N, C-alpha and C positions, 0 to 999 in steps of 0.2 A: 471347557473348551473358548467358555461366553470370557470367562475372569483374564484368560493368555489371551483374546483379541480388543477386550477392552486398553486392558494396561499395551499395547502395539498402537491400542490407535492413538493415548494421549503421547506415548514416548514419539509419537511422528508429528501430534500436532503441535506439542511444544518442540523437535526438530524444526517443520514450518514454520513458526513463529524466530526460532532465532537464523535462516538461510531469510526469513524477512528482513530480522532486523539486519543482517549481514547484507541482505543486497539491497535494502531499500536507506540506509546511510544516507547517501547519497544526497537521497531526499532534501537531507534534514540540514547540513555541512555545505553543502556543494559550494555553493555563490557566494559564503561563510571564507572558504576555502580559497576557495576563486581567483577572491581578490584580496589575500591576506589581511582579509582582520581579525584572522583566529587561525592559531594555529595550528594543523589537520591532529597532532593528539588531543593538546584541550580539548577543538572540536568536539571530536568525536567524543569525549571522556564525556563530552556537556552530554551531547547526548544523548548517551546512554543514561545516564539520570533521569534528565526527561522523557522517555519513553518513557521508562519506567514508569513515570509519575503520574503520566500521561496513561498509563496500560488502567490503571487504577482510578482512573475519575469515573467511567459512568459499565455498564453492559448495554448499551442500548443496541447499537449496535450487533452484541456477538447475539440480540434475541432474533435478532433480524434474517442475523445469516443459523442459529438452532433451525427458529421457522417459519423461513417465505422460500427454500428454490423446494421447497418437500410439502407434501401437501399434511398428508402427519409422522412423530414419527413409528409405526407400524410400518411407512414408504421404506426403513431404509437401514438399514444396520451395519451391526460394524465390518463387515467386511468392501462393503458401499465404500464409507469413510476413510476406511484406510487406501482401496483403492484412489480414491480424489486427489487423498491428502500425495500416494505417493507422487502421481500427475505432477500433480502442482510445483512440488521438490523435484520431480527432473527439469522441470522444464522452466524453474529462476534459478539452479545452478549449469543449468545451459547456456540461459542469455545472459545468469554475471557471467560466466566467464568467454564472451561473445564482444561484452561490455554491449547489450545490450538493455536499458530500462525499462521495460518491460515490465507488466503488470499481477501483481502477487496475486492479487483481489480477482482481476479475470481468472487465474489460470487454474485457484481454488473451483469459482463457481464453475469453472467450463468441466472439472473434474468431476464433478459432483456433478451434473447435468451428464454425464455420460457415463457412471458407473447406472446413475439410478436409472438409463433407457436403458441400459443391461440385463440387469436386474429386476426390476417392475416394470418398465415401458411408460411411456409416453402418459398413461395414466397418475406414475407417482409423482410429477411431479408438478409444482405450485406456479399457475403461469403467470397469473395475476403475481404474482409476489417476485417472481423473474425477471418479470414485466419490474415492476421499482427500483429492481437493484442494476438491471440494465441501464434503466434510460436514468440513472443513478450514477453510475461505470463512464456511458459516454457523453451525460451534461452537464459533466465537473469541471475539464477539462476545456469542452465550448467559453464555461461564464471564465472561467482561468485565466484567460484569454483573453476576453476583453474590458474586465476586469481589473486587469492588468497590465490592459493599456491606460487605461482611464486613469491607476491611480499614478501609475508614470506618466501619465500626461501637466495630471495636475502640481507630480512635487518638478515640474519640466518649466511650469507658472508660477510658480512659487520662488525655485532655486533656483534660474536659469540667469540670472541675470551677477549672479557668486561666479566669483573666480573655481573652475577647479578644481585645483586644488587645495581652496576652501573646502568647497561640498566632498572630496570622494575623506576628507580628514577630518569630517564629522559626521558622513555615513558610515566608514569605516565603525567607528567607535558602536552606533547606532545599528549594524549587524548582529555584534551580539544581542539585543533585545532580540531582534528577531528572528537569529536561528533557535533560537530557546525556543519561541512561542510556537517556531515551524518540528520542532523535533516534540515541542507537548501532545501538540493539534497527532502528531506522528502516531506517536502511540496510542494518545485517543479512542483511535480510528483502526489503527492496522491491528494491534495486539489482542483487541474483541474478537477476531474474524476464528482464534483458533482457541479461546473459549466458548462461542456458539459449538464449534465442529465438537471439540471436548465435549461442553454439556449437552447435545442434542444424542452422542453417541452415549452415556453416561443414562441421558430421557429412555435411548430404546435399549439400552438394558436393564432397562424394572431397575436398575441402581435410584431417582431421582423418579420425581414427581412432574415437576414442570421443569420449565428453561431457564429459573432462575439460575442465576449463574452461581457457582459454589465458591467459597473468598476462598480456598483451593487452591482452584481453580485459574483465577484473579493472578493470584498470587505468582501461582508455577508461571503462567502467560507471562505476563513483567515483564520476572525475573527473567524467560530468554528469547525476549526482544530487546531486550537492556545489552545482555550478553552479545546478545549474533551485531547490535548497535557497536558497539565494544571493538570488535573485531574489526568490523569498516569494510567496506569492500569501493576499491581502489580504483577497482577498472571505471565503472558504472560514472564515479564523481567527473573524471578526465569527460565523459561526456556531456553530465549533466550542467558541468564547472563554467566550458568552456564552446566545444564543442560545434552549442543551437546558438549562441552570440555570446559574444567576449564583453564580461561584463564588467561595470564597473562599483565600486562600494553602495552609490545613491541605486541603482541600478538591480545593485541582490542585494539592496534593504527591503526598493518596492515587491519584485521580487517571493520574497518569503513572508513578507507582510502576508501581503495577497494570499498565496499560497494556504497559511494559518488560518488566519480569515474564511478559507470555500473548504477547506478540507473540518475546521475546529465546525462549523456552521453545519458538516455535515451527520457532523456526530452528534447534535446536538436535538437532529434532526431521527436519527438513528439508522443511518444511510451509509453504507458501507462505500468508499469510493478507494480508488486508485490513487496514494500521492504521489508513482511515481507521474500517473499522466495530470495533476494537478501542477507540479512544481511544471514542467517543462511546458505545459500549455500560458503559465505565468511567465519563464523566462522567454515566451515566442513573443505573447503578449507588453510584453514590456522592453521590446529587442523593436517591437514594431511601434510602439510611441516613437522610437529614434527617428528608426526608416525601416522600410517593409524590408529594402537591398538588405539591412546590417543580421537580417536574422539570416542563416546557412537553412534550407527551405533542403533542400537538402537528406539535408542528415534526419530534419524531420522526416523526412517522409520514409526514411528507413525505419527511424521506428514506427512511424503511425505501417507500415507494413507489420513489424512485429508484433505489434498492438494488436492489428484485425488476422492476426495468425493463433493468438492465448487463444482466446477459446472452443476452437472449432480443434487445435495441435490437441490440449491438454484433456475435451475432451473423450476425444478416440484412444489419449492416451490410460484417460479414464476406462472408457471402455476395457479395452485391451488387457490390462491393467488386474482390470473385475476378474474378469474371465480363468487367468491364471490364479489367481487369488484364492476362488472358489474354489478351484481343483484343491488344493493347497490344501484349507480347513476343512474340507465337505470329508 
C-alpha cells in the first residue's frame, strides 16, 4: 500500500509541476509576446528550455516547502500530500480555464494546511515556517510594484529624450534577454515546490533520511515544468500581457527585468514566491510610472480577489479531499 501511495504522490506532484508550467507560461513570456518582441512559438520553446535549466539550479526552495509547513515528517503522510496536490491541481485548472492568473504557490500551501488540519490538527503545523512563507508570498508583489515603478522611472529619465520608434526598436531586442532571465528565474523557484513535496513524501515513507532532494527528483520535476511550459497557457497570457496595462517594448523589458530580479532573489534566499503575483506587481508598477490611470485597476482588483480566495479555498478543498482519500486508502 505504501508503494502505491508514494507512486501516486510522485505522479500527482509531477502533474502539478506540468500544470504549473502550463499555467504560469504567461509569467515568463506574456510581456515579450504582447509587444511582439518574440514570436509566440519561439517564446514558448525558449521559456521551456530555460525553465528546465532554472529548475536544476538549486534546491533551497524545495527544502523550505518540504520542511517549513509541517513541524516534522511524522506529522504528514502520503494521504495528506495527495489531498493537498489534488486541491492545488483542481484550483489551477479552474483558474486557468477562467483566465485568472492565480498563484500555484498559494494553492499548494493552502492545500497542505487544510489536509494537515483535518489529519493531525493545528499541532502538526509549523506556524513560524508558514508565517515566513506567507510573508514572502505577500511581500514579493508589493516589492515588485515599488521596484518596477522605480526601474521604469529610471528608464524614462535616461531614454525619454529619444524618439518612441527608436526606443521601441532597441528595447524590443532587449526583451529577448529579459524574457530569458524571467524564464530561468521562474524555473528556479516554481519547479522546486514539486521537488519539496516529493522529497517530503519520500522522507515520511522512510525512503530517505533527510530533506536532501534526490537527483532523479530534480530531473523529473525540471522535465515536467519544461514540458508544461512548452504546452503554454494562452488564456492567462492575454490577461497578463495587455489587460492590466498596455505594454510597450520599454515597459515590457522593465517588467521582465524587475520580475526576474525579485524571483531569483527569493530563490537565493530559499523563499517560495508566486511568480504570478510578482509579474502582475511588476506590470502594475511599470504602468504606474507612466501614470496611475494607465493601469486598469478594475482587472487588478479581480485578480486580487482571486489571490485572497486561493489559500482559504484550497485549504477547504485539501481538507475535503483528505477525508475522501483517507476512506479510499483505509
